N, CA and C of each residue as an Amber inpcrd file, in Angstrom:
protein
   348
 136.4540000  44.3920000 128.4530000 137.4110000  45.3220000 128.9970000
 136.7160000  46.3610000 129.8750000 135.5530000  46.8150000 129.4290000
 134.8330000  47.8210000 130.2050000 134.4180000  47.2610000 131.5610000
 134.0550000  46.0060000 131.5910000 133.6640000  45.3800000 132.8510000
 134.8270000  45.3810000 133.8320000 136.0270000  45.0990000 133.3510000
 137.2010000  45.1060000 134.2200000 137.4820000  46.5080000 134.7520000
 137.3210000  47.5230000 133.9170000 137.5550000  48.8990000 134.3510000
 136.5110000  49.3110000 135.3950000 135.2630000  48.8880000 135.1970000
 134.2160000  49.2090000 136.1710000 134.5060000  48.5340000 137.5050000
 134.9520000  47.2960000 137.4770000 135.2740000  46.5830000 138.7170000
 136.4300000  47.2610000 139.4480000 137.4710000  47.6380000 138.7050000
 138.6100000  48.3400000 139.3170000 138.1500000  49.6750000 139.8840000
 137.2990000  50.3780000 139.1500000 136.8010000  51.6790000 139.5910000
 136.0230000  51.5560000 140.9060000 135.1790000  50.5460000 141.0170000
 134.4020000  50.3500000 142.2410000 135.3100000  49.9770000 143.4140000
 136.2820000  49.1130000 143.1630000 137.2200000  48.7360000 144.2300000
 138.0430000  49.9270000 144.7030000 138.4510000  50.7840000 143.7650000
 139.2210000  51.9720000 144.1280000 138.3540000  52.9340000 144.9360000
 137.0880000  53.0760000 144.5580000 136.1830000  53.9490000 145.3180000
 136.0470000  53.4810000 146.7620000 135.8370000  52.2070000 146.9430000
 135.7020000  51.6620000 148.2890000 137.0090000  51.8280000 149.0640000
 138.1320000  51.6180000 148.4000000 139.4370000  51.7570000 149.0550000
 139.7080000  53.1950000 149.4700000 139.3290000  54.1580000 148.6260000
 139.5340000  55.5640000 148.9720000 138.7200000  55.9230000 150.2150000
 137.5040000  55.4560000 150.2830000 136.6670000  55.7510000 151.4510000
 137.3120000  55.1850000 152.7140000 137.7980000  53.9740000 152.6430000
 138.4100000  53.3450000 153.8210000 139.6850000  54.0660000 154.2240000
 140.5470000  54.3920000 153.2580000 141.8290000  55.0370000 153.5760000
 141.6030000  56.4420000 154.1350000 140.6490000  57.1770000 153.5770000
 140.3910000  58.5320000 154.0830000 139.8230000  58.4770000 155.4960000
 138.9670000  57.4990000 155.7700000 138.4200000  57.3880000 157.1250000
 139.4620000  56.9410000 158.1430000 140.4920000  56.2470000 157.7100000
 141.5540000  55.8120000 158.6250000 142.5050000  56.9450000 159.0080000
 142.5550000  57.9890000 158.1960000 143.5000000  59.0670000 158.4580000
 143.0110000  59.9460000 159.5980000 143.9970000  60.4990000 160.3240000
 143.6770000  61.4040000 161.4210000 143.4390000  62.7900000 160.8420000
 142.3650000  63.4190000 161.2510000 142.0380000  64.7450000 160.7490000
 142.9790000  65.8020000 161.2900000 143.2580000  66.8270000 160.4860000
 144.1140000  67.9100000 160.9400000 143.3290000  68.9450000 161.7310000
 142.0300000  68.8130000 161.7970000 141.2130000  69.7280000 162.5750000
 141.4170000  69.5620000 164.0660000 141.9960000  68.4640000 164.4910000
 142.2550000  68.2460000 165.9200000 143.3410000  69.1780000 166.4250000
 144.2110000  69.6920000 165.5640000 145.2990000  70.5830000 165.9710000
 144.8870000  72.0410000 165.9750000 143.6730000  72.3680000 165.6260000
 143.2650000  73.7610000 165.5360000 143.2120000  74.4140000 166.9130000
 143.0170000  73.6370000 167.9700000 142.9870000  74.1860000 169.3190000
 144.3410000  74.7150000 169.7590000 145.3900000  74.2390000 169.1600000
 146.7270000  74.6880000 169.5450000 147.0520000  76.0630000 168.9700000
 146.2680000  76.5610000 168.0440000 146.5320000  77.8650000 167.4350000
 146.3330000  78.9740000 168.4460000 145.3310000  78.8450000 169.2770000
 145.0440000  79.8880000 170.2530000 145.7570000  79.5900000 171.5610000
 146.9970000  79.9980000 171.6490000 147.7630000  79.8380000 172.8790000
 148.7660000  78.7160000 172.8300000 148.7270000  77.8710000 171.8350000
 149.6840000  76.7800000 171.7440000 150.8300000  77.1520000 170.8280000
 151.8030000  76.2950000 170.7390000 152.9650000  76.5910000 169.9110000
 153.0200000  75.7180000 168.6620000 151.9110000  75.0640000 168.3340000
 151.9030000  74.1830000 167.1810000 151.7480000  74.9930000 165.8980000
 152.6080000  74.7800000 164.9350000 152.5560000  75.4680000 163.6490000
 152.1760000  74.5190000 162.5210000 151.7410000  73.3190000 162.8520000
 151.4560000  72.3370000 161.8090000 150.1290000  72.5800000 161.1100000
 149.2400000  73.3870000 161.6990000 147.9440000  73.6180000 161.0740000
 148.1080000  74.4410000 159.8070000 148.8860000  75.5180000 159.8910000
 149.0460000  76.3890000 158.7370000 150.4060000  76.2400000 158.0680000
 151.2770000  75.4390000 158.6300000 152.6100000  75.2570000 158.0630000
 152.6420000  74.0970000 157.0870000 153.8670000  73.7300000 156.6900000
 154.0460000  72.6140000 155.7620000 153.6520000  71.3090000 156.4430000
 153.0200000  70.4310000 155.6760000 152.5500000  69.1770000 156.2390000
 153.6260000  68.1140000 156.3320000 154.7190000  68.3080000 155.6950000
 155.7630000  67.3040000 155.7140000 155.5970000  66.3320000 154.5550000
 156.3460000  65.2540000 154.6000000 156.3530000  64.2880000 153.5160000
 155.0840000  63.4390000 153.4900000 154.4540000  63.2560000 154.6110000
 153.2400000  62.4450000 154.6670000 153.5560000  61.0020000 154.9820000
 152.5910000  60.3400000 155.5460000 152.7940000  58.9460000 155.9000000
 152.2470000  58.0320000 154.8020000 152.1910000  56.7520000 155.0900000
 151.7890000  55.7680000 154.0830000 150.3260000  55.9380000 153.6770000
 149.4620000  56.3780000 154.5980000 148.0520000  56.5730000 154.2470000
 147.8760000  57.7290000 153.2640000 148.6740000  58.7750000 153.4240000
 148.6050000  59.9140000 152.5030000 149.0750000  59.5110000 151.1170000
 150.1580000  58.7720000 151.0600000 150.6700000  58.3190000 149.7650000
 149.7020000  57.3450000 149.0960000 149.0620000  56.5020000 149.9090000
 148.0680000  55.5750000 149.3710000 146.8670000  56.3390000 148.8150000
 146.4780000  57.4040000 149.4950000 145.3660000  58.2200000 149.0150000
 145.6980000  58.8510000 147.6750000 146.9140000  59.3650000 147.5240000
 147.3160000  59.9590000 146.2420000 147.3180000  58.9220000 145.1210000
 147.8170000  57.7400000 145.4180000 147.8670000  56.6840000 144.4030000
 146.4560000  56.2460000 144.0040000 145.5850000  56.0590000 144.9920000
 144.2140000  55.6500000 144.6890000 143.4550000  56.7450000 143.9430000
 143.7220000  57.9990000 144.2800000 143.0770000  59.1030000 143.5710000
 143.5150000  59.1360000 142.1130000 144.7810000  58.8510000 141.8560000
 145.2760000  58.8170000 140.4780000 144.6010000  57.7050000 139.6850000
 144.5000000  56.5290000 140.2870000 143.8270000  55.4110000 139.6160000
 142.3520000  55.7340000 139.4030000 141.7190000  56.4050000 140.3750000
 140.3240000  56.7910000 140.2480000 140.1170000  57.7270000 139.0580000
 140.9910000  58.7210000 138.9040000 140.8540000  59.6570000 137.7860000
 141.0840000  58.9690000 136.4490000 142.0440000  58.0620000 136.3920000
 142.3190000  57.3490000 135.1410000 141.1310000  56.4680000 134.7500000
 140.5860000  55.7360000 135.7140000 139.4390000  54.8830000 135.3890000
 138.2090000  55.7220000 135.0490000 138.0670000  56.8810000 135.6770000
 136.9470000  57.7680000 135.3420000 137.0590000  58.2570000 133.9090000
 138.2540000  58.6350000 133.4980000 138.4580000  59.0840000 132.1210000
 138.2180000  57.9490000 131.1280000 138.6800000  56.7540000 131.4520000
 138.4490000  55.6140000 130.5590000 136.9620000  55.3000000 130.4190000
 136.2380000  55.3460000 131.5190000 134.8030000  55.0770000 131.4550000
 134.0540000  56.1780000 130.7150000 134.4840000  57.4180000 130.8750000
 133.8510000  58.5160000 130.1400000 134.1140000  58.3860000 128.6440000
 135.3360000  58.0150000 128.2810000 135.6550000  57.8240000 126.8670000
 134.8640000  56.6540000 126.2790000 134.7630000  55.5750000 127.0260000
 134.0430000  54.3960000 126.5360000 132.5540000  54.6700000 126.3720000
 131.9970000  55.5600000 127.1900000 130.5670000  55.8280000 127.0870000
 130.2310000  56.7530000 125.9270000 131.2180000  57.4570000 125.3740000
 130.9390000  58.3840000 124.2680000 131.1580000  57.7560000 122.9030000
 131.6850000  56.5480000 122.8590000 131.8760000  55.9100000 121.5470000
 130.5290000  55.6080000 120.9370000 130.4390000  55.7760000 119.6380000
 129.1800000  55.5320000 118.9490000 129.0180000  54.0430000 118.6710000
 127.7890000  53.6000000 118.7340000 127.4690000  52.2060000 118.4550000
 127.4620000  52.0290000 116.9460000 128.1790000  51.0330000 116.4570000
 128.2770000  50.8320000 115.0110000 127.4390000  49.6630000 114.5310000
 126.8570000  48.9350000 115.4260000 126.0450000  47.8040000 115.0090000
 124.6670000  47.9250000 115.6430000 123.7840000  47.0700000 115.1780000
 122.4190000  47.1000000 115.6590000 121.9540000  45.6730000 115.8920000
 120.9260000  45.5300000 116.6790000 120.3800000  44.1850000 116.8960000
 119.6360000  43.7040000 115.6620000 119.3490000  44.6020000 114.7170000
 118.6210000  44.2290000 113.5130000 119.5480000  43.8510000 112.3620000
 120.8550000  43.9090000 112.5530000 121.7780000  43.5090000 111.4890000
 121.6400000  42.0200000 111.2200000 121.5780000  41.6490000 109.9440000
 121.5210000  40.2500000 109.5750000 120.1140000  39.6900000 109.5130000
 119.1140000  40.4570000 109.8470000 117.7310000  39.9790000 109.7740000
 117.1080000  40.4710000 108.4780000 116.2340000  39.6450000 107.9050000
 115.5510000  40.0550000 106.6810000 114.1330000  40.4820000 107.0330000
 113.7110000  41.5440000 106.4230000 112.3830000  42.0730000 106.6440000
 111.6430000  42.0910000 105.3150000 110.3350000  41.9100000 105.3300000
 109.5790000  41.9720000 104.0760000 109.6590000  43.3870000 103.4920000
 109.6660000  43.4500000 102.1450000 109.8130000  44.7470000 101.4910000
 108.5550000  45.5860000 101.6160000 107.3870000  44.9480000 101.6250000
 106.1460000  45.6930000 101.8060000 105.2580000  44.9030000 102.7570000
 104.5140000  45.5900000 103.5630000 103.6710000  44.8600000 104.5170000
 102.5220000  44.1710000 103.8020000 102.0650000  43.0820000 104.3660000
 100.9440000  42.3280000 103.8060000  99.6710000  43.1480000 103.9400000
  98.8000000  43.0940000 102.9190000  97.5560000  43.8820000 103.0190000
  96.6620000  43.3280000 104.1190000  96.0140000  44.2170000 104.7990000
  95.1300000  43.8320000 105.8920000  93.6980000  43.9200000 105.3790000
  92.9720000  42.8090000 105.4790000  91.5760000  42.7860000 105.0500000
  90.7050000  43.0870000 106.2570000  89.8510000  44.0740000 106.0900000
  88.9550000  44.4110000 107.1770000  87.5270000  44.1240000 106.7490000
  86.7410000  43.7280000 107.6960000  85.3400000  43.4250000 107.4090000
  84.5940000  44.7380000 107.1770000  83.7100000  44.7640000 106.1710000
  82.9590000  46.0040000 105.9340000  81.9950000  46.2620000 107.0820000
  81.8730000  47.4950000 107.4430000  80.9850000  47.8580000 108.5290000
  79.6090000  48.1840000 107.9690000  78.5840000  47.6580000 108.6030000
  77.2120000  47.9060000 108.1580000  76.6820000  49.1460000 108.8380000
  76.0240000  49.9750000 108.0460000  75.4070000  51.1590000 108.5960000
  73.9380000  50.8410000 108.9000000  73.4600000  51.3350000 110.0230000
  72.0430000  51.0740000 110.3120000  71.1650000  51.8420000 109.3280000
  70.0960000  51.1890000 108.9060000  69.1830000  51.8190000 107.9470000
  68.3570000  52.8810000 108.6510000  68.1700000  53.9880000 107.9750000
  67.3650000  55.0680000 108.5380000  65.8940000  54.7020000 108.4280000
  65.1170000  55.0470000 109.4120000  63.6870000  54.7380000 109.3490000
  63.0220000  55.5240000 108.2130000  61.9240000  54.9970000 107.7240000
  61.2400000  55.5870000 106.5720000  60.6850000  56.9600000 106.8800000
  60.1780000  57.1600000 108.0360000  59.5560000  58.4330000 108.3640000
  60.5230000  59.4190000 108.9780000  61.7260000  59.0700000 109.1340000
  62.6950000  59.9630000 109.7450000  62.6430000  59.9240000 111.2530000
  61.7990000  59.0380000 111.7990000  61.7130000  58.9200000 113.2460000
  62.2790000  57.5790000 113.6890000  62.7510000  57.5450000 114.8690000
  63.2870000  56.3010000 115.4120000  62.1590000  55.3650000 115.7430000
  62.3450000  54.0650000 115.5670000  61.2680000  53.1280000 115.8890000
  61.0150000  53.1000000 117.3870000  59.7640000  52.9260000 117.7460000
  59.3900000  52.8620000 119.1520000  59.1490000  51.4150000 119.5440000
  59.4490000  51.0590000 120.7900000  59.2150000  49.6770000 121.2050000
  57.7260000  49.3850000 121.2740000  57.3810000  48.1540000 121.0110000
  55.9700000  47.7610000 121.0060000  55.4760000  47.5790000 122.4160000
  54.2570000  48.0170000 122.6640000  53.6540000  47.8560000 124.0020000
  53.0860000  46.4710000 124.1360000  53.2100000  45.8790000 125.2690000
  52.6840000  44.5370000 125.4930000  51.3820000  44.5750000 126.1150000
């Protein structure tokens, strides 16, 4: 189920980007404010066209899928990959070879190499 929600979420994201880029910006009408008679920049936008309604619908689906994914990521994991496996109760003893200590020289001095 989560995979389906992620796929829908990605498709909606791509669709929102495309629909928003297809819309005409309202910044193009700002030049009419200084000397023009256009009141659409600061006035009511009207009912909106099909791209605006599509943007609202896609935004709603985006928020719903975002909430579903956030909820799914906070659920606690109730199982483990170690369920059903048997483990030894105590580890096997490890035998190590005894380490030999070098014998100290009789006179307390280190042996010198023989001259040839």
